[in-house]
Wavefront OBJ file of the C-alpha trace (Angstrom):
o trace
v -241.495 -81.731 -200.094
v -239.761 -82.275 -203.410
v -237.356 -79.594 -204.570
v -238.088 -77.066 -207.061
v -236.803 -77.858 -210.697
v -236.280 -75.460 -213.441
v -236.917 -75.248 -217.261
v -234.751 -72.854 -219.444
v -237.177 -71.728 -222.350
v -236.123 -70.746 -225.816
v -236.993 -66.994 -224.951
v -234.210 -67.349 -222.169
v -236.582 -67.512 -219.209
v -235.942 -69.608 -216.196
v -239.422 -71.324 -215.327
v -239.642 -73.007 -211.874
v -242.056 -76.013 -211.626
v -243.102 -79.111 -209.658
v -243.915 -82.196 -211.798
v -244.613 -85.726 -210.778
v -245.477 -88.548 -212.847
v -248.531 -90.880 -212.598
v -251.357 -91.957 -214.820
v -252.885 -89.797 -217.340
v -254.204 -87.389 -218.175
v -251.736 -85.160 -216.689
v -253.484 -82.324 -214.495
v -252.110 -78.962 -214.960
v -252.647 -75.965 -212.600
v -252.382 -72.588 -214.103
v -252.252 -69.932 -211.640
v -253.442 -66.386 -211.420
v -252.083 -62.908 -211.836
v -249.027 -62.299 -209.274
v -249.970 -65.611 -207.682
v -247.465 -68.530 -207.707
v -247.341 -72.498 -207.616
v -247.315 -72.499 -203.793
v -250.847 -71.110 -203.536
v -253.601 -73.118 -201.605
v -255.608 -74.292 -204.677
v -252.425 -75.501 -206.544
v -250.759 -77.334 -203.512
v -254.108 -78.871 -202.477
v -254.766 -80.255 -205.946
v -251.349 -81.687 -206.096
v -251.734 -83.634 -203.044
v -255.151 -84.851 -204.130
v -253.479 -85.961 -207.613
v -250.829 -87.734 -205.785
v -253.280 -89.657 -203.620
v -254.859 -90.811 -206.711
v -251.745 -91.763 -208.662
v -252.478 -88.955 -211.235
v -249.767 -87.172 -213.097
v -249.571 -83.567 -211.954
v -247.785 -80.248 -213.135
v -247.771 -76.706 -211.347
v -245.297 -74.130 -212.408
v -244.620 -70.139 -211.982
v -244.904 -67.854 -214.929
v -241.904 -65.708 -215.410
v -242.012 -62.818 -213.127
v -243.943 -64.941 -210.663
v -242.802 -66.996 -207.665
v -239.332 -68.588 -208.200
v -239.117 -68.087 -212.003
v -236.866 -65.423 -213.393
v -237.829 -62.113 -214.373
v -239.950 -59.529 -212.689
v -243.751 -59.046 -213.003
v -243.663 -55.534 -214.492
v -241.743 -57.001 -217.333
v -244.303 -59.450 -218.292
v -247.430 -59.858 -220.312
v -250.256 -62.161 -221.078
v -248.319 -63.491 -224.333
v -245.305 -64.191 -222.336
v -246.937 -66.257 -219.756
v -248.745 -68.063 -222.564
v -245.345 -68.928 -224.095
v -244.165 -70.154 -220.753
v -247.113 -72.357 -220.378
v -246.548 -73.805 -223.953
v -242.896 -74.138 -223.262
v -243.454 -76.148 -219.852
v -246.273 -78.410 -221.400
v -244.244 -79.216 -224.498
v -240.980 -80.064 -222.596
v -242.642 -81.807 -219.558
v -245.688 -83.433 -220.653
v -247.034 -86.065 -223.070
v -250.502 -87.224 -224.043
v -253.898 -85.757 -222.778
v -254.088 -82.785 -220.489
v -256.765 -81.765 -217.885
v -256.184 -78.176 -217.333
v -257.294 -76.249 -214.246
v -257.034 -72.434 -214.642
v -257.592 -69.955 -211.800
v -258.382 -66.299 -212.657
v -255.698 -65.049 -215.139
v -254.866 -68.822 -215.466
v -258.578 -69.312 -216.780
v -257.453 -66.874 -219.676
v -254.322 -68.866 -219.978
v -256.255 -72.069 -220.284
v -258.505 -70.710 -223.144
v -255.382 -69.582 -225.006
v -254.094 -73.095 -224.547
v -257.266 -74.484 -225.892
v -256.713 -72.389 -229.090
v -253.160 -73.333 -229.334
v -253.170 -77.183 -228.783
v -257.117 -78.249 -228.530
v -256.012 -81.776 -229.662
v -254.221 -82.335 -226.240
v -256.770 -81.207 -223.988
v -259.426 -83.577 -222.674
v -261.052 -81.254 -220.032
v -260.960 -77.950 -218.447
v -262.064 -76.545 -215.124
v -261.874 -72.748 -214.589
v -261.917 -71.070 -211.225
v -263.054 -67.411 -211.433
v -261.601 -67.174 -214.963
v -260.698 -63.762 -216.168
v -260.438 -63.674 -219.793
v -259.712 -60.478 -221.590
v -259.458 -58.617 -218.270
v -256.619 -56.276 -219.084
v -259.123 -54.768 -221.756
v -262.387 -55.297 -220.114
v -261.273 -54.760 -216.526
v -258.158 -52.420 -216.382
v -258.466 -50.461 -219.515
v -262.290 -50.064 -219.647
v -262.218 -48.767 -216.065
v -259.082 -46.577 -216.247
v -259.718 -42.714 -215.777
v -258.421 -40.262 -218.272
v -255.699 -39.496 -215.852
v -254.708 -43.041 -215.606
v -254.682 -43.460 -219.278
v -252.431 -40.484 -219.520
v -250.152 -41.846 -216.712
v -250.044 -45.107 -218.555
v -248.646 -43.431 -221.587
v -246.350 -40.947 -219.799
v -244.907 -43.347 -217.040
v -245.397 -46.730 -218.900
v -247.376 -47.972 -215.956
v -250.233 -47.269 -213.406
v -250.469 -48.680 -209.770
v -253.689 -50.135 -208.847
v -254.844 -51.348 -205.355
v -255.569 -55.043 -204.790
v -257.765 -56.663 -202.071
v -255.266 -59.634 -201.754
v -251.671 -58.156 -201.786
v -249.798 -55.016 -202.446
v -250.636 -52.735 -205.333
v -250.573 -54.022 -208.834
v -248.020 -52.120 -211.334
v -249.727 -52.380 -214.463
v -247.722 -51.603 -217.418
v -248.376 -50.245 -220.988
v -247.047 -53.556 -222.310
v -249.516 -55.596 -220.498
v -252.378 -53.626 -221.754
v -251.190 -53.546 -225.361
v -250.181 -57.136 -225.564
v -253.446 -58.236 -223.953
v -255.111 -56.798 -226.892
v -253.342 -59.444 -229.207
v -254.529 -62.275 -226.816
v -258.251 -61.505 -226.421
v -260.468 -64.490 -226.568
v -263.973 -63.254 -226.275
v -263.953 -61.201 -229.703
v -263.498 -63.970 -231.995
v -264.935 -67.708 -232.236
v -263.969 -69.746 -229.153
v -264.149 -73.558 -229.808
v -263.765 -75.676 -226.738
v -263.999 -79.239 -227.972
v -263.866 -80.916 -224.697
v -266.149 -80.712 -221.338
v -265.574 -77.590 -219.358
v -266.739 -76.752 -215.779
v -266.663 -73.177 -214.668
v -266.594 -72.378 -210.999
v -267.376 -68.781 -209.914
v -268.138 -67.224 -206.242
v -270.783 -64.782 -206.129
v -268.872 -62.557 -203.689
v -265.902 -62.275 -205.926
v -264.833 -58.641 -206.180
v -262.172 -59.328 -208.747
v -264.056 -61.163 -211.321
v -267.847 -60.901 -211.732
v -270.536 -63.263 -212.349
v -271.247 -61.390 -215.664
v -267.662 -62.263 -216.870
v -268.625 -66.115 -216.154
v -271.866 -65.856 -217.890
v -270.261 -63.936 -221.047
v -267.694 -66.867 -221.312
v -270.417 -69.412 -221.153
v -272.467 -67.557 -223.761
v -269.454 -66.815 -226.088
v -267.796 -70.367 -226.165
v -268.767 -73.123 -228.642
v -268.990 -76.110 -226.277
v -271.079 -78.929 -226.313
v -270.520 -79.837 -222.578
v -270.093 -76.706 -220.548
v -271.410 -75.944 -217.107
v -271.237 -72.906 -214.713
v -271.325 -73.612 -210.946
v -271.945 -70.422 -208.820
v -271.198 -70.487 -205.262
v -273.091 -68.169 -203.070
v -270.661 -66.027 -200.874
v -267.585 -67.603 -202.187
v -264.699 -64.898 -202.776
v -262.047 -64.697 -205.373
v -259.623 -66.833 -203.423
v -262.138 -69.765 -203.687
v -260.144 -71.842 -201.316
v -262.007 -72.575 -198.136
v -262.827 -76.326 -197.508
v -266.072 -76.231 -199.471
v -264.587 -74.729 -202.532
v -261.724 -76.954 -202.518
v -263.988 -80.049 -202.412
v -265.887 -78.581 -205.235
v -262.579 -78.100 -207.440
v -261.877 -81.792 -206.609
v -265.366 -82.998 -207.531
v -265.245 -81.089 -210.858
v -261.775 -82.366 -211.658
v -262.773 -86.070 -210.790
v -265.882 -85.695 -213.071
v -263.843 -84.747 -215.974
v -261.343 -87.680 -215.348
l 1 2 3 4 5 6 7 8 9 10 11 12 13 14 15 16 17 18 19 20 21 22 23 24 25 26 27 28 29 30 31 32 33 34 35 36 37 38 39 40 41 42 43 44 45 46 47 48 49 50 51 52 53 54 55 56 57 58 59 60 61 62 63 64 65 66 67 68 69 70 71 72 73 74 75 76 77 78 79 80 81 82 83 84 85 86 87 88 89 90 91 92 93 94 95 96 97 98 99 100 101 102 103 104 105 106 107 108 109 110 111 112 113 114 115 116 117 118 119 120 121 122 123 124 125 126 127 128 129 130 131 132 133 134 135 136 137 138 139 140 141 142 143 144 145 146 147 148 149 150 151 152 153 154 155 156 157 158 159 160 161 162 163 164 165 166 167 168 169 170 171 172 173 174 175 176 177 178 179 180 181 182 183 184 185 186 187 188 189 190 191 192 193 194 195 196 197 198 199 200 201 202 203 204 205 206 207 208 209 210 211 212 213 214 215 216 217 218 219 220 221 222 223 224 225 226 227 228 229 230 231 232 233 234 235 236 237 238 239 240 241 242 243 244 245 246
């Protein structure tokens, strides 16, 4: 396995990444909240891309995986800045972006920041605006008070240790919302969603479909697939979706 490389950003963060050259467009994998670039989907898609001779990039946001910082210090805007820094420094030409969960929100932010470079997008259980519509909307009055007094609350997770959700994450998230204003996606988009996902609902996927302005956008619902979306059948569907857009 190739050694991890690092990029120093203008914000002083050290971003870990794997990048290999190949034919364009470059496939870019954007991971989820508290996930990292060693996840099943990222590693599988890289192997698939290498077998095709396709350029590929995966990386860890700050506070994730091997990158600098701690998760609790970060926010959606920081991870968007990390994404822009990595893509600007390491890639040229068109990009085909694959965003998983929070990475789906990051992919949509990327579409607003550099639409001219994106030739296609695949989202997997995309979670746009989840800090507001998921966390804040469901916090109890006690949790909201705790957030203000302590600066964070801890939430249980079905997949790992509890999340420590900071007040900064919530407040910055409000500046990054993509479902409250027009969202133009001038390229083909394929959205994948499991019906047994307990972290992102099918309603979220439908809301994104209805809200976005996109001439070629499809939603594929997979019965009984969960948020991981990483069994053999789901990985094959990711491959097929990316291959279609390539």
